[in-house]
FILOLO-286887 format. One record per residue (C-alpha): residue number from 1; residue in three letters; y, x, z. Coordinates in pm, whole numbers, padded with zeros to 5 digits. Example, Ala and Ser with C-alpha at 12.3 -4.5 7.8 and 13.67 -1.06 7.14 Angstrom:
n:1 res:ala yy:-00450 xx:01230 zz:00780
n:2 res:ser yy:-00106 xx:01367 zz:00714
//
This chain:
n:1 res:unk yy:00000 xx:00000 zz:00000
n:2 res:unk yy:00332 xx:00153 zz:-00107
n:3 res:unk yy:00572 xx:00138 zz:00187
n:4 res:unk yy:00723 xx:00485 zz:00175
n:5 res:unk yy:01074 xx:00352 zz:00228
n:6 res:unk yy:01202 xx:00149 zz:00519
n:7 res:unk yy:01196 xx:-00218 zz:00428
n:8 res:unk yy:01456 xx:-00467 zz:00542
n:9 res:unk yy:01537 xx:-00835 zz:00515
n:10 res:unk yy:01869 xx:-01013 zz:00540
n:11 res:unk yy:01793 xx:-01352 zz:00691
n:12 res:unk yy:02154 xx:-01471 zz:00710
n:13 res:unk yy:02117 xx:-01846 zz:00754
n:14 res:unk yy:02464 xx:-01906 zz:00615
n:15 res:unk yy:02343 xx:-01810 zz:00267
n:16 res:unk yy:02161 xx:-02095 zz:00093
n:17 res:unk yy:01975 xx:-02064 zz:-00235
n:18 res:unk yy:02051 xx:-02396 zz:-00395
n:19 res:unk yy:01810 xx:-02347 zz:-00686
n:20 res:unk yy:01519 xx:-02320 zz:-00442
n:21 res:unk yy:01648 xx:-02606 zz:-00228
n:22 res:unk yy:01679 xx:-02845 zz:-00524
n:23 res:unk yy:01342 xx:-02738 zz:-00666
n:24 res:unk yy:01163 xx:-02796 zz:-00333
n:25 res:unk yy:01330 xx:-03136 zz:-00298
n:26 res:unk yy:01230 xx:-03252 zz:-00648
n:27 res:unk yy:00874 xx:-03127 zz:-00613
n:28 res:unk yy:00826 xx:-03295 zz:-00274
n:29 res:unk yy:00960 xx:-03627 zz:-00400
n:30 res:unk yy:00732 xx:-03621 zz:-00705
n:31 res:unk yy:00435 xx:-03515 zz:-00491
n:32 res:unk yy:00489 xx:-03835 zz:-00293
n:33 res:unk yy:00515 xx:-04031 zz:-00620
n:34 res:unk yy:00173 xx:-03887 zz:-00713
n:35 res:unk yy:00021 xx:-04059 zz:-00409
n:36 res:unk yy:00132 xx:-04394 zz:-00553
n:37 res:unk yy:-00034 xx:-04304 zz:-00884
n:38 res:unk yy:-00369 xx:-04209 zz:-00738
n:39 res:unk yy:-00675 xx:-04140 zz:-00948
n:40 res:unk yy:-00994 xx:-03950 zz:-00875
n:41 res:unk yy:-00947 xx:-03759 zz:-01199
n:42 res:unk yy:-00601 xx:-03648 zz:-01092
n:43 res:unk yy:-00726 xx:-03546 zz:-00748
n:44 res:unk yy:-01014 xx:-03346 zz:-00897
n:45 res:unk yy:-00775 xx:-03178 zz:-01141
n:46 res:unk yy:-00545 xx:-03082 zz:-00853
n:47 res:unk yy:-00839 xx:-02947 zz:-00649
n:48 res:unk yy:-00961 xx:-02720 zz:-00928
n:49 res:unk yy:-00610 xx:-02593 zz:-00987
n:50 res:unk yy:-00563 xx:-02535 zz:-00613
n:51 res:unk yy:-00860 xx:-02297 zz:-00623
n:52 res:unk yy:-00736 xx:-02127 zz:-00940
n:53 res:unk yy:-00379 xx:-02085 zz:-00820
n:54 res:unk yy:-00414 xx:-02033 zz:-00443
n:55 res:unk yy:-00767 xx:-01890 zz:-00440
n:56 res:unk yy:-00737 xx:-01662 zz:-00744
n:57 res:unk yy:-00362 xx:-01626 zz:-00774
n:58 res:unk yy:-00263 xx:-01575 zz:-00410
n:59 res:unk yy:-00581 xx:-01475 zz:-00224
n:60 res:unk yy:-00751 xx:-01256 zz:-00482
n:61 res:unk yy:-00431 xx:-01157 zz:-00661
n:62 res:unk yy:-00092 xx:-01141 zz:-00492
n:63 res:unk yy:-00233 xx:-01075 zz:-00144
n:64 res:unk yy:-00549 xx:-00869 zz:-00139
n:65 res:unk yy:-00509 xx:-00698 zz:-00477
n:66 res:unk yy:-00139 xx:-00659 zz:-00557
n:67 res:unk yy:-00004 xx:-00618 zz:-00204
n:68 res:unk yy:-00280 xx:-00435 zz:-00017
n:69 res:unk yy:-00487 xx:-00283 zz:-00299
n:70 res:unk yy:-00802 xx:-00378 zz:-00108
n:71 res:unk yy:-01000 xx:-00346 zz:-00431
n:72 res:unk yy:-00942 xx:-00280 zz:-00798
n:73 res:unk yy:-01029 xx:-00465 zz:-01118
n:74 res:unk yy:-00958 xx:-00405 zz:-01487
n:75 res:unk yy:-00591 xx:-00442 zz:-01576
n:76 res:unk yy:-00646 xx:-00759 zz:-01780
n:77 res:unk yy:-00795 xx:-00933 zz:-01476
n:78 res:unk yy:-00518 xx:-00803 zz:-01251
n:79 res:unk yy:-00264 xx:-00954 zz:-01491
n:80 res:unk yy:-00458 xx:-01283 zz:-01507
n:81 res:unk yy:-00455 xx:-01312 zz:-01127
n:82 res:unk yy:-00079 xx:-01247 zz:-01130
n:83 res:unk yy:-00020 xx:-01526 zz:-01382
n:84 res:unk yy:-00227 xx:-01759 zz:-01164
n:85 res:unk yy:-00004 xx:-01652 zz:-00873
n:86 res:unk yy:00312 xx:-01758 zz:-01054
n:87 res:unk yy:00160 xx:-02105 zz:-01098
n:88 res:unk yy:00202 xx:-02164 zz:-00723
n:89 res:unk yy:00583 xx:-02149 zz:-00753
n:90 res:unk yy:00585 xx:-01885 zz:-00476
n:91 res:unk yy:00784 xx:-01641 zz:-00690
n:92 res:unk yy:00695 xx:-01351 zz:-00911
n:93 res:unk yy:00452 xx:-01073 zz:-00817
n:94 res:unk yy:00718 xx:-00815 zz:-00726
n:95 res:unk yy:00901 xx:-01066 zz:-00505
n:96 res:unk yy:00582 xx:-01182 zz:-00333
n:97 res:unk yy:00445 xx:-00833 zz:-00272
n:98 res:unk yy:00777 xx:-00697 zz:-00147
n:99 res:unk yy:00822 xx:-00987 zz:00095
n:100 res:unk yy:00469 xx:-00956 zz:00231
n:101 res:unk yy:00501 xx:-00582 zz:00282
n:102 res:unk yy:00820 xx:-00642 zz:00477
n:103 res:unk yy:00629 xx:-00894 zz:00688
n:104 res:unk yy:00361 xx:-00640 zz:00775
n:105 res:unk yy:00606 xx:-00364 zz:00857
n:106 res:unk yy:00826 xx:-00591 zz:01071
n:107 res:unk yy:00571 xx:-00848 zz:01183
n:108 res:unk yy:00719 xx:-01072 zz:01455
n:109 res:unk yy:01008 xx:-00830 zz:01502
n:110 res:unk yy:01368 xx:-00829 zz:01385
n:111 res:unk yy:01359 xx:-00818 zz:01006
n:112 res:unk yy:01039 xx:-01020 zz:00960
n:113 res:unk yy:01122 xx:-01279 zz:00690
n:114 res:unk yy:00916 xx:-01557 zz:00846
n:115 res:unk yy:00831 xx:-01505 zz:01211
n:116 res:unk yy:00796 xx:-01818 zz:01428
n:117 res:unk yy:01003 xx:-01633 zz:01687
n:118 res:unk yy:01298 xx:-01743 zz:01473
n:119 res:unk yy:01175 xx:-02104 zz:01481
n:120 res:unk yy:00859 xx:-02285 zz:01377
n:121 res:unk yy:01016 xx:-02460 zz:01078
n:122 res:unk yy:01194 xx:-02139 zz:00985
n:123 res:unk yy:00859 xx:-01958 zz:00961
n:124 res:unk yy:00698 xx:-02244 zz:00773
n:125 res:unk yy:00946 xx:-02310 zz:00493
n:126 res:unk yy:01313 xx:-02274 zz:00584
n:127 res:unk yy:01300 xx:-01897 zz:00533
n:128 res:unk yy:01251 xx:-01961 zz:00161
n:129 res:unk yy:01595 xx:-02119 zz:00116
n:130 res:unk yy:01808 xx:-01894 zz:00337
n:131 res:unk yy:01893 xx:-01524 zz:00330
n:132 res:unk yy:02025 xx:-01278 zz:00075
n:133 res:unk yy:01749 xx:-01021 zz:00026
n:134 res:unk yy:01477 xx:-01267 zz:-00070
n:135 res:unk yy:01686 xx:-01378 zz:-00366
n:136 res:unk yy:01767 xx:-01029 zz:-00491
n:137 res:unk yy:01706 xx:-00925 zz:-00851
n:138 res:unk yy:01385 xx:-00769 zz:-00978
n:139 res:unk yy:01523 xx:-00416 zz:-00963
n:140 res:unk yy:01622 xx:-00450 zz:-00597
n:141 res:unk yy:01293 xx:-00606 zz:-00492
n:142 res:unk yy:01116 xx:-00342 zz:-00699
n:143 res:unk yy:01223 xx:-00079 zz:-00446
n:144 res:unk yy:00985 xx:-00245 zz:-00202
n:145 res:unk yy:00701 xx:-00270 zz:-00457
n:146 res:unk yy:00741 xx:00044 zz:-00672
n:147 res:unk yy:00378 xx:00040 zz:-00783
n:148 res:unk yy:00432 xx:-00296 zz:-00955
n:149 res:unk yy:00786 xx:-00229 zz:-01070
n:150 res:unk yy:00680 xx:00065 zz:-01288
n:151 res:unk yy:00465 xx:-00176 zz:-01494
n:152 res:unk yy:00671 xx:-00361 zz:-01756
n:153 res:unk yy:00434 xx:-00660 zz:-01746
n:154 res:unk yy:00514 xx:-00721 zz:-01379
n:155 res:unk yy:00888 xx:-00674 zz:-01430
n:156 res:unk yy:00893 xx:-00936 zz:-01706
n:157 res:unk yy:00662 xx:-01174 zz:-01519
n:158 res:unk yy:00871 xx:-01142 zz:-01205
n:159 res:unk yy:01189 xx:-01229 zz:-01395
n:160 res:unk yy:01035 xx:-01525 zz:-01575
n:161 res:unk yy:00787 xx:-01632 zz:-01306
n:162 res:unk yy:00876 xx:-01998 zz:-01360
n:163 res:unk yy:00773 xx:-01992 zz:-01726
n:164 res:unk yy:00389 xx:-02014 zz:-01697
n:165 res:unk yy:00411 xx:-02325 zz:-01478
n:166 res:unk yy:00670 xx:-02484 zz:-01707
n:167 res:unk yy:00461 xx:-02428 zz:-02019
n:168 res:unk yy:00150 xx:-02549 zz:-01835
n:169 res:unk yy:00331 xx:-02865 zz:-01728
n:170 res:unk yy:00428 xx:-02956 zz:-02084
n:171 res:unk yy:00075 xx:-02888 zz:-02210
n:172 res:unk yy:-00073 xx:-03111 zz:-01938
n:173 res:unk yy:00181 xx:-03383 zz:-02019
n:174 res:unk yy:00092 xx:-03369 zz:-02389
n:175 res:unk yy:-00283 xx:-03387 zz:-02323
n:176 res:unk yy:-00321 xx:-03591 zz:-02005
n:177 res:unk yy:00006 xx:-03777 zz:-01962
n:178 res:unk yy:00245 xx:-03815 zz:-01670
n:179 res:unk yy:-00024 xx:-03896 zz:-01413
n:180 res:unk yy:-00194 xx:-03559 zz:-01466
n:181 res:unk yy:00142 xx:-03382 zz:-01440
n:182 res:unk yy:00210 xx:-03553 zz:-01108
n:183 res:unk yy:-00124 xx:-03435 zz:-00968
n:184 res:unk yy:-00178 xx:-03106 zz:-01149
n:185 res:unk yy:00176 xx:-02978 zz:-01109
n:186 res:unk yy:00384 xx:-03151 zz:-00843
n:187 res:unk yy:00128 xx:-03257 zz:-00583
n:188 res:unk yy:-00084 xx:-02946 zz:-00633
n:189 res:unk yy:00214 xx:-02710 zz:-00604
n:190 res:unk yy:00351 xx:-02878 zz:-00290
n:191 res:unk yy:00009 xx:-02884 zz:-00124
n:192 res:unk yy:-00046 xx:-02519 zz:-00213
n:193 res:unk yy:00296 xx:-02417 zz:-00082
n:194 res:unk yy:00234 xx:-02575 zz:00255
n:195 res:unk yy:-00113 xx:-02421 zz:00275
n:196 res:unk yy:00035 xx:-02076 zz:00216
n:197 res:unk yy:00326 xx:-02140 zz:00452
n:198 res:unk yy:00076 xx:-02234 zz:00725
n:199 res:unk yy:-00043 xx:-01873 zz:00717
n:200 res:unk yy:00314 xx:-01769 zz:00801
n:201 res:unk yy:00368 xx:-02031 zz:01069
n:202 res:unk yy:00046 xx:-02177 zz:01216
n:203 res:unk yy:-00151 xx:-01851 zz:01229
n:204 res:unk yy:00128 xx:-01688 zz:01429
n:205 res:unk yy:00138 xx:-01984 zz:01669
n:206 res:unk yy:-00212 xx:-02124 zz:01730
n:207 res:unk yy:-00565 xx:-01987 zz:01721
n:208 res:unk yy:-00770 xx:-01706 zz:01869
n:209 res:unk yy:-00719 xx:-01331 zz:01875
n:210 res:unk yy:-01019 xx:-01109 zz:01813
n:211 res:unk yy:-00819 xx:-00787 zz:01783
n:212 res:unk yy:-00534 xx:-00625 zz:01968
n:213 res:unk yy:-00228 xx:-00610 zz:01740
n:214 res:unk yy:00143 xx:-00564 zz:01811
n:215 res:unk yy:00229 xx:-00905 zz:01659
n:216 res:unk yy:00142 xx:-01270 zz:01730
n:217 res:unk yy:-00118 xx:-01308 zz:01453
n:218 res:unk yy:-00413 xx:-01538 zz:01526
n:219 res:unk yy:-00729 xx:-01659 zz:01355
n:220 res:unk yy:-00733 xx:-02023 zz:01244
n:221 res:unk yy:-01049 xx:-02170 zz:01092
n:222 res:unk yy:-00874 xx:-02474 zz:00947
n:223 res:unk yy:-00604 xx:-02267 zz:00775
n:224 res:unk yy:-00884 xx:-02047 zz:00641
n:225 res:unk yy:-01050 xx:-02355 zz:00488
n:226 res:unk yy:-00727 xx:-02460 zz:00317
n:227 res:unk yy:-00653 xx:-02111 zz:00183
n:228 res:unk yy:-00999 xx:-01976 zz:00094
n:229 res:unk yy:-01007 xx:-01732 zz:00385
n:230 res:unk yy:-00644 xx:-01636 zz:00446
n:231 res:unk yy:-00646 xx:-01804 zz:00788
n:232 res:unk yy:-00835 xx:-01518 zz:00954
n:233 res:unk yy:-00492 xx:-01372 zz:01005
n:234 res:unk yy:-00545 xx:-01170 zz:01321
n:235 res:unk yy:-00837 xx:-00998 zz:01152
n:236 res:unk yy:-00611 xx:-00925 zz:00857
n:237 res:unk yy:-00327 xx:-00782 zz:01064
n:238 res:unk yy:-00573 xx:-00559 zz:01246
n:239 res:unk yy:-00723 xx:-00436 zz:00917
n:240 res:unk yy:-00461 xx:-00508 zz:00647
n:241 res:unk yy:-00627 xx:-00317 zz:00362
n:242 res:unk yy:-00967 xx:-00481 zz:00414
n:243 res:unk yy:-01090 xx:-00691 zz:00122
n:244 res:unk yy:-01275 xx:-00905 zz:00375
n:245 res:unk yy:-01079 xx:-01115 zz:00626
n:246 res:unk yy:-01365 xx:-01318 zz:00771
n:247 res:unk yy:-01546 xx:-01030 zz:00938
n:248 res:unk yy:-01849 xx:-01218 zz:01074
n:249 res:unk yy:-02082 xx:-01468 zz:00908
n:250 res:unk yy:-01927 xx:-01777 zz:01068
n:251 res:unk yy:-01575 xx:-01684 zz:00952
n:252 res:unk yy:-01593 xx:-01842 zz:00607
n:253 res:unk yy:-01394 xx:-01633 zz:00360
n:254 res:unk yy:-01433 xx:-01763 zz:00005
n:255 res:unk yy:-01198 xx:-01501 zz:-00136
n:256 res:unk yy:-01418 xx:-01224 zz:00004
n:257 res:unk yy:-01729 xx:-01388 zz:-00144
n:258 res:unk yy:-01559 xx:-01384 zz:-00485
n:259 res:unk yy:-01462 xx:-01018 zz:-00447
n:260 res:unk yy:-01818 xx:-00937 zz:-00343
n:261 res:unk yy:-01951 xx:-01120 zz:-00649
n:262 res:unk yy:-01717 xx:-00923 zz:-00876
n:263 res:unk yy:-01835 xx:-00606 zz:-00708
n:264 res:unk yy:-02202 xx:-00693 zz:-00757
n:265 res:unk yy:-02155 xx:-00748 zz:-01132
n:266 res:unk yy:-01962 xx:-00424 zz:-01164
n:267 res:unk yy:-01610 xx:-00557 zz:-01217
n:268 res:unk yy:-01449 xx:-00496 zz:-00875
n:269 res:unk yy:-01432 xx:-00132 zz:-00767
n:270 res:unk yy:-01301 xx:00063 zz:-00468
n:271 res:unk yy:-01361 xx:-00231 zz:-00232
n:272 res:unk yy:-01217 xx:-00141 zz:00109
n:273 res:unk yy:-01377 xx:-00256 zz:00436
n:274 res:unk yy:-01314 xx:-00145 zz:00794
n:275 res:unk yy:-01576 xx:00083 zz:00946
n:276 res:unk yy:-01775 xx:-00056 zz:01242
n:277 res:unk yy:-01607 xx:00203 zz:01466
n:278 res:unk yy:-01262 xx:00078 zz:01361
n:279 res:unk yy:-01359 xx:-00280 zz:01439
n:280 res:unk yy:-01504 xx:-00189 zz:01779
n:281 res:unk yy:-01202 xx:00019 zz:01875
n:282 res:unk yy:-00953 xx:-00266 zz:01823
n:283 res:unk yy:-01160 xx:-00560 zz:01947
n:284 res:unk yy:-01045 xx:-00747 zz:02254
n:285 res:unk yy:-01291 xx:-00828 zz:02535
n:286 res:unk yy:-01459 xx:-01167 zz:02490
n:287 res:unk yy:-01274 xx:-01315 zz:02788
n:288 res:unk yy:-00935 xx:-01228 zz:02631
n:289 res:unk yy:-00999 xx:-01406 zz:02298
n:290 res:unk yy:-00871 xx:-01739 zz:02422
n:291 res:unk yy:-00727 xx:-02004 zz:02193
n:292 res:unk yy:-00351 xx:-02035 zz:02209
//
């Protein structure tokens, strides 16, 4: 993970990004409209896309691959995961990676973009509409993700991160009509956003702690179910470069199972896992792993 320079975040709550605010408002309203246009086909379409965009795009891509380099895959697959990531409307790859690296360096301290210590709703979603640094240009954010910034594909995708979802929306409208757009774009995006935001908020508020870390990270089985394994957040903060977040059999981690499958068929390489000695050294005593 490239964090050679000191990262910082300007969370000035007087600065509002109106583009983000309006976009979130429109998407939430239309997500509610989708509920009044229910169909099992639309729900199934949204579910498959949730896996493709959150599971592949965020879990496999933006988080474990692009941010932490927990494994490697051929460049074409790395690019594909990044495109899937943009379909979540969580920003471009350089923005996402830079923000998450800041979170790890400043976790639950001054400068953390989304710590619940600044407020529960702040950590969940309000951090996305306030602050100057998060809305900086690609070149500025690239200083925090230099490994991605040197690749022209990521610079272009970061600048036009909204384009894949826009094109996808028009294609879905042309083929499946407005109902499929409501479910496959607006409902699916809003549901995916809140699932990802729960990792920032809920897993720093409630759950159990298996490892001693300097932050408030916790493990949450229900957030893990919604995010394909990202809810084992205390495990992740203890071992950030590990490709596996669910470290025991009962901690279901679908993203890890997919990485393991790619490794078995020879596509994923350099898969990083913590050594048993590392795990044992950081583990808390059983009696201290109480739910918060």
